[in-house]
C-alpha positions as a Python dict, from the first residue, in 0.01 Angstrom:
ca = {
    (1, 'M'): (0, 0, 0),
    (2, 'A'): (353, -97, 70),
    (3, 'K'): (639, -48, -148),
    (4, 'S'): (872, -284, -192),
    (5, 'A'): (1213, -275, -267),
    (6, 'N'): (1272, -260, -591),
    (7, 'Q'): (1008, 92, -588),
    (8, 'K'): (1276, 323, -607),
    (9, 'L'): (1371, 186, -928),
    (10, 'K'): (1014, 220, -1093),
    (11, 'I'): (1115, 549, -1309),
    (12, 'L'): (1425, 403, -1407),
    (13, 'Y'): (1223, 100, -1527),
    (14, 'L'): (996, 319, -1672),
    (15, 'A'): (1243, 509, -1900),
    (16, 'Q'): (1394, 173, -2060),
    (17, 'I'): (1065, 80, -2063),
    (18, 'L'): (948, 363, -2316),
    (19, 'T'): (1254, 411, -2462),
    (20, 'T'): (1366, 15, -2573),
    (21, 'Q'): (1017, -92, -2655),
    (22, 'T'): (824, 209, -2788),
    (23, 'D'): (861, 498, -3128),
    (24, 'E'): (599, 677, -3328),
    (25, 'E'): (498, 343, -3428),
    (26, 'H'): (458, 156, -3160),
    (27, 'G'): (283, 291, -2854),
    (28, 'I'): (241, 122, -2493),
    (29, 'S'): (-44, 136, -2226),
    (30, 'L'): (-14, 206, -1926),
    (31, 'E'): (-171, -142, -1824),
    (32, 'N'): (124, -317, -1989),
    (33, 'I'): (351, -86, -1839),
    (34, 'Q'): (212, -183, -1550),
    (35, 'Q'): (259, -604, -1596),
    (36, 'Q'): (611, -509, -1726),
    (37, 'L'): (680, -363, -1395),
    (38, 'M'): (513, -652, -1180),
    (39, 'L'): (789, -879, -1369),
    (40, 'H'): (1055, -682, -1137),
    (41, 'G'): (895, -681, -852),
    (42, 'I'): (717, -353, -850),
    (43, 'S'): (358, -232, -806),
    (44, 'A'): (287, 73, -987),
    (45, 'E'): (-88, 286, -957),
    (46, 'R'): (-246, 483, -1262),
    (47, 'K'): (-173, 817, -1074),
    (48, 'S'): (184, 709, -978),
    (49, 'L'): (236, 663, -1371),
    (50, 'Y'): (107, 971, -1459),
    (51, 'D'): (338, 1189, -1271),
    (52, 'D'): (644, 982, -1326),
    (53, 'I'): (578, 1037, -1704),
    (54, 'E'): (565, 1357, -1620),
    (55, 'T'): (912, 1376, -1430),
    (56, 'L'): (1075, 1217, -1737),
    (57, 'R'): (867, 1465, -1957),
    (58, 'T'): (1048, 1733, -1731),
    (59, 'F'): (1364, 1612, -1756),
    (60, 'G'): (1392, 1616, -2124),
    (61, 'V'): (1250, 1258, -2272),
    (62, 'D'): (984, 1371, -2542),
    (63, 'I'): (693, 1092, -2400),
    (64, 'Q'): (391, 1129, -2651),
    (65, 'M'): (53, 1046, -2634),
    (66, 'V'): (-170, 871, -2864),
    (67, 'K'): (-572, 714, -2819),
    (68, 'N'): (-525, 381, -3016),
    (69, 'P'): (-790, 406, -2932),
    (70, 'T'): (-728, 352, -2575),
    (71, 'A'): (-442, 571, -2429),
    (72, 'Q'): (-83, 428, -2619),
    (73, 'Y'): (229, 607, -2441),
    (74, 'F'): (578, 608, -2704),
    (75, 'V'): (898, 843, -2728),
    (76, 'A'): (952, 1053, -3014),
    (77, 'G'): (1203, 1202, -3064),
    (78, 'R'): (1560, 1061, -2982),
    (79, 'D'): (1905, 1214, -2966),
    (80, 'F'): (1980, 1016, -3356),
    (81, 'E'): (1744, 946, -3616),
    (82, 'I'): (1676, 623, -3792),
    (83, 'P'): (1882, 778, -4134),
    (84, 'E'): (2160, 876, -3904),
    (85, 'L'): (2202, 575, -3717),
    (86, 'K'): (2137, 323, -4079),
    (87, 'L'): (2431, 611, -4170),
    (88, 'L'): (2636, 549, -3805),
    (89, 'V'): (2620, 120, -3912),
    (90, 'D'): (2691, 143, -4267),
    (91, 'S'): (3023, 333, -4177),
    (92, 'V'): (3118, 93, -3924),
    (93, 'Q'): (3075, -200, -4117),
    (94, 'A'): (3206, -60, -4390),
    (95, 'N'): (3590, 4, -4232),
    (96, 'Q'): (3815, -268, -4270),
    (97, 'F'): (4038, -159, -3977),
    (98, 'L'): (3734, -284, -3755),
    (99, 'T'): (3701, -683, -3662),
    (100, 'E'): (3435, -892, -3796),
    (101, 'K'): (3374, -931, -3429),
    (102, 'K'): (3373, -586, -3340),
    (103, 'T'): (3181, -443, -3599),
    (104, 'Y'): (2906, -696, -3467),
    (105, 'A'): (2986, -532, -3072),
    (106, 'L'): (2958, -134, -3203),
    (107, 'I'): (2620, -218, -3444),
    (108, 'K'): (2431, -401, -3123),
    (109, 'K'): (2501, -98, -2924),
    (110, 'L'): (2386, 148, -3199),
    (111, 'E'): (2107, -103, -3199),
    (112, 'R'): (2036, 70, -2813),
    (113, 'L'): (1975, 418, -2973),
    (114, 'C'): (1644, 331, -3095),
    (115, 'S'): (1379, 62, -2972),
    (116, 'Q'): (1404, -259, -3046),
    (117, 'H'): (1118, -240, -3353),
    (118, 'E'): (1314, 20, -3537),
    (119, 'A'): (1661, -234, -3494),
    (120, 'Q'): (1537, -477, -3621),
    (121, 'L'): (1531, -273, -3941),
    (122, 'M'): (1827, -207, -3847),
    (123, 'R'): (1955, -544, -3872),
    (124, 'R'): (1823, -628, -4202),
    (125, 'Q'): (2094, -371, -4362),
    (126, 'V'): (2361, -556, -4165),
    (127, 'Y'): (2601, -731, -4426),
    (128, 'V'): (2894, -792, -4229),
    (129, 'T'): (3000, -1136, -4284),
    (130, 'N'): (3257, -1238, -4539),
    (131, 'R'): (3404, -863, -4643),
    (132, 'I'): (3795, -812, -4628),
    (133, 'K'): (3783, -731, -4228),
    (134, 'T'): (4111, -666, -4037),
    (135, 'M'): (4252, -957, -3854),
    (136, 'N'): (4417, -743, -3535),
    (137, 'E'): (4143, -762, -3271),
    (138, 'S'): (4365, -498, -3078),
    (139, 'I'): (4335, -231, -3353),
    (140, 'F'): (4047, -65, -3147),
    (141, 'Y'): (4245, -21, -2789),
    (142, 'N'): (4541, 75, -2954),
    (143, 'V'): (4357, 363, -3142),
    (144, 'D'): (4268, 480, -2804),
    (145, 'A'): (4660, 414, -2669),
    (146, 'I'): (4751, 619, -2966),
    (147, 'H'): (4490, 892, -2864),
    (148, 'N'): (4633, 867, -2488),
    (149, 'G'): (5021, 954, -2584),
    (150, 'I'): (4872, 1251, -2848),
    (151, 'A'): (4706, 1382, -2540),
    (152, 'Q'): (4951, 1341, -2279),
    (153, 'D'): (5201, 1472, -2508),
    (154, 'K'): (5399, 1141, -2442),
    (155, 'Q'): (5623, 918, -2691),
    (156, 'I'): (5550, 632, -2736),
    (157, 'S'): (5659, 276, -2862),
    (158, 'F'): (5525, -23, -3045),
    (159, 'R'): (5628, -350, -3193),
    (160, 'Y'): (5550, -364, -3598),
    (161, 'F'): (5462, -652, -3767),
    (162, 'E'): (5363, -842, -4143),
    (163, 'Y'): (5146, -1164, -4166),
    (164, 'S'): (5356, -1496, -4319),
    (165, 'L'): (5180, -1716, -4556),
    (166, 'E'): (5100, -1930, -4233),
    (167, 'K'): (4862, -1582, -4149),
    (168, 'K'): (5112, -1553, -3824),
    (169, 'K'): (5277, -1241, -3699),
    (170, 'V'): (5636, -1167, -3805),
    (171, 'F'): (5776, -865, -3650),
    (172, 'R'): (6024, -665, -3827),
    (173, 'H'): (6350, -599, -3726),
    (174, 'D'): (6382, -901, -3550),
    (175, 'G'): (6097, -794, -3265),
    (176, 'M'): (6261, -471, -3239),
    (177, 'T'): (6099, -183, -3071),
    (178, 'Y'): (6015, 134, -3252),
    (179, 'K'): (5987, 480, -3025),
    (180, 'V'): (5872, 779, -3186),
    (181, 'S'): (5666, 1069, -3128),
    (182, 'P'): (5277, 984, -3199),
    (183, 'F'): (5057, 1320, -3407),
    (184, 'A'): (4792, 1231, -3531),
    (185, 'L'): (4572, 933, -3656),
    (186, 'T'): (4408, 954, -4034),
    (187, 'L'): (4179, 728, -4286),
    (188, 'N'): (4361, 637, -4626),
    (189, 'N'): (4172, 339, -4828),
    (190, 'E'): (3960, 252, -4547),
    (191, 'K'): (4275, 162, -4329),
    (192, 'Y'): (4360, 351, -3987),
    (193, 'Y'): (4750, 516, -4016),
    (194, 'L'): (4934, 659, -3754),
    (195, 'I'): (5141, 994, -3855),
    (196, 'A'): (5448, 1014, -3658),
    (197, 'Y'): (5754, 1165, -3576),
    (198, 'D'): (6085, 948, -3616),
    (199, 'D'): (6341, 1138, -3378),
    (200, 'E'): (6636, 874, -3533),
    (201, 'A'): (6572, 900, -3881),
    (202, 'G'): (6467, 1295, -3828),
    (203, 'M'): (6148, 1229, -4025),
    (204, 'I'): (5780, 1238, -4022),
    (205, 'K'): (5685, 854, -4111),
    (206, 'H'): (5333, 697, -4080),
    (207, 'Y'): (5232, 313, -3971),
    (208, 'R'): (4946, 83, -4032),
    (209, 'V'): (4779, 79, -3683),
    (210, 'D'): (4634, -286, -3745),
    (211, 'K'): (5008, -376, -3740),
    (212, 'M'): (5088, -215, -3474),
    (213, 'D'): (5129, -443, -3160),
    (214, 'S'): (5201, -410, -2764),
    (215, 'I'): (5156, -53, -2780),
    (216, 'C'): (5347, 159, -2502),
    (217, 'I'): (5307, 522, -2355),
    (218, 'E'): (5661, 598, -2291),
    (219, 'D'): (5791, 880, -1976),
    (220, 'A'): (5999, 1026, -2242),
    (221, 'P'): (5761, 1382, -2403),
    (222, 'R'): (5696, 1404, -2797),
    (223, 'V'): (5935, 1566, -3000),
    (224, 'G'): (5908, 1709, -3367),
    (225, 'H'): (5665, 1914, -3281),
    (226, 'N'): (5818, 2194, -3565),
    (227, 'Q'): (5851, 1948, -3853),
    (228, 'Y'): (5453, 1811, -3790),
    (229, 'K'): (5320, 2175, -3789),
    (230, 'D'): (5476, 2204, -4139),
    (231, 'I'): (5282, 1967, -4310),
    (232, 'D'): (4963, 2005, -4475),
    (233, 'L'): (4790, 1580, -4290),
    (234, 'A'): (4543, 1657, -4609),
    (235, 'E'): (4786, 1707, -4866),
    (236, 'Y'): (5033, 1428, -4694),
    (237, 'S'): (4761, 1227, -4737),
    (238, 'K'): (4597, 1348, -5064),
    (239, 'H'): (4974, 1267, -5247),
    (240, 'T'): (5080, 961, -5033),
    (241, 'F'): (4922, 701, -5245),
    (242, 'D'): (4772, 413, -5027),
    (243, 'M'): (5034, 563, -4737),
    (244, 'Y'): (5303, 390, -4904),
    (245, 'G'): (5631, 646, -4884),
    (246, 'G'): (5804, 758, -5207),
    (247, 'Q'): (6019, 1075, -5322),
    (248, 'K'): (5842, 1308, -5353),
    (249, 'E'): (5823, 1513, -5687),
    (250, 'S'): (5695, 1801, -5920),
    (251, 'V'): (5507, 1569, -6113),
    (252, 'T'): (5265, 1659, -6508),
    (253, 'I'): (5036, 1455, -6639),
    (254, 'E'): (4861, 1431, -6898),
    (255, 'F'): (4466, 1319, -6886),
    (256, 'A'): (4165, 1274, -7069),
    (257, 'N'): (3919, 1469, -7027),
    (258, 'H'): (3634, 1225, -6915),
    (259, 'L'): (3955, 1143, -6624),
    (260, 'A'): (3839, 1478, -6446),
    (261, 'G'): (3638, 1392, -6162),
    (262, 'V'): (3862, 1119, -6082),
    (263, 'V'): (4173, 1333, -6117),
    (264, 'I'): (3976, 1590, -5850),
    (265, 'D'): (3879, 1261, -5641),
    (266, 'R'): (4260, 1203, -5571),
    (267, 'F'): (4413, 1584, -5554),
    (268, 'G'): (4100, 1799, -5543),
    (269, 'K'): (3904, 2076, -5625),
    (270, 'D'): (4180, 2301, -5592),
    (271, 'T'): (4419, 2137, -5822),
    (272, 'A'): (4469, 2317, -6181),
    (273, 'L'): (4324, 2146, -6472),
    (274, 'I'): (4523, 2269, -6783),
    (275, 'K'): (4367, 2292, -7100),
    (276, 'K'): (4619, 2060, -7349),
    (277, 'D'): (4341, 2026, -7660),
    (278, 'N'): (3953, 1911, -7720),
    (279, 'E'): (4052, 1619, -7555),
    (280, 'H'): (4310, 1614, -7294),
    (281, 'F'): (4424, 1804, -7008),
    (282, 'W'): (4745, 1785, -6805),
    (283, 'I'): (4834, 1867, -6387),
    (284, 'H'): (5103, 2018, -6230),
    (285, 'V'): (5106, 1804, -5885),
    (286, 'Q'): (5315, 1692, -5568),
    (287, 'A'): (5331, 1299, -5555),
    (288, 'A'): (5472, 1074, -5333),
    (289, 'V'): (5658, 830, -5643),
    (290, 'S'): (5638, 470, -5553),
    (291, 'P'): (5484, 143, -5745),
    (292, 'Q'): (5129, 263, -5604),
    (293, 'F'): (5166, 603, -5755),
    (294, 'Y'): (5263, 416, -6121),
    (295, 'G'): (5014, 131, -6021),
    (296, 'W'): (4711, 438, -6010),
    (297, 'V'): (4876, 580, -6337),
    (298, 'F'): (4859, 241, -6490),
    (299, 'S'): (4478, 192, -6418),
    (300, 'M'): (4380, 460, -6637),
    (301, 'N'): (4399, 259, -6971),
    (302, 'G'): (4621, 465, -7157),
    (303, 'D'): (4424, 783, -7082),
    (304, 'A'): (4681, 919, -6838),
    (305, 'V'): (5072, 987, -6963),
    (306, 'I'): (5320, 1057, -6689),
    (307, 'I'): (5472, 1372, -6897),
    (308, 'A'): (5784, 1513, -6690),
    (309, 'P'): (6004, 1459, -6498),
    (310, 'Q'): (6247, 1239, -6758),
    (311, 'Q'): (6324, 999, -6384),
    (312, 'V'): (5996, 897, -6317),
    (313, 'V'): (5906, 852, -6678),
    (314, 'E'): (6177, 602, -6680),
    (315, 'G'): (6090, 530, -6354),
    (316, 'F'): (5716, 417, -6481),
    (317, 'K'): (5903, 240, -6779),
    (318, 'S'): (6141, 26, -6602),
    (319, 'Q'): (5811, -81, -6341),
    (320, 'L'): (5612, -195, -6694),
    (321, 'I'): (5901, -391, -6828),
    (322, 'R'): (5937, -596, -6463),
    (323, 'N'): (5579, -639, -6520),
    (324, 'E'): (5600, -794, -6845),
    (325, 'Q'): (5890, -1012, -6779),
    (326, 'R'): (5687, -1191, -6536),
    (327, 'Y'): (5457, -1285, -6783),
}
């Protein structure tokens, strides 16, 4: 039998058919495979298909055969199990830093890691529409540019913006270009932040990645290695409430016992919970004192009380008064 021009592609199309159309619940017969190969202009004898399937097995593709009632072939083992893929889908759709468009695109790519039948099961759990998502489509590429700057040990420049009432970008400092040394990316409260050293200010700062624009890798090498080395990134994120800046203070807070889990979630298991009485405990922690910190304490509905230092207590009172005056 004369070979067609596409004959060399036969084993590749065979692998594609098996990986996209089969799983443990859905096999495919040799006759069906032959029919689908013919759609690509490829003829295949049964014996050659046996040989090709064995070649794919040798290569590492986990192809199994069952009789149901005729021989049915399917791909049994894959790099990701369905529960793992569902977990990844959940993570993608839960992240606010991905736009709705990019979320759908990533989920479609994850679906290619399983059969089309299993992909339909995953689709049933996808609920993206109307979730709060970032408006900045370029964030995906911002992250890549920042990683490249870190890998190349170079400074980066960018412009930083907020959104106006008209939902338009308003650049800070009249569109001034920021220039910093990038060191790490961190997720905090479903938002991506760049941790970087600002040489002009002489300190470590953080920036919302979805509010960065026109990122460029500069020729200048990174500076601030010693300053970055001195911070514990996990501690920095933990004590900087929602990544808002503030003066770091050693704070004592009293909590009702039922908030022990909330405190551990916020400050970690290593935080000492000091018993005050049968109903309350104290903690001593380093916290970046900001309106967001005060708001967190206020959200405990009176079951959290700042004890010391006095200037933080007074700051909390002042914020309560300012809020009361608004109503």
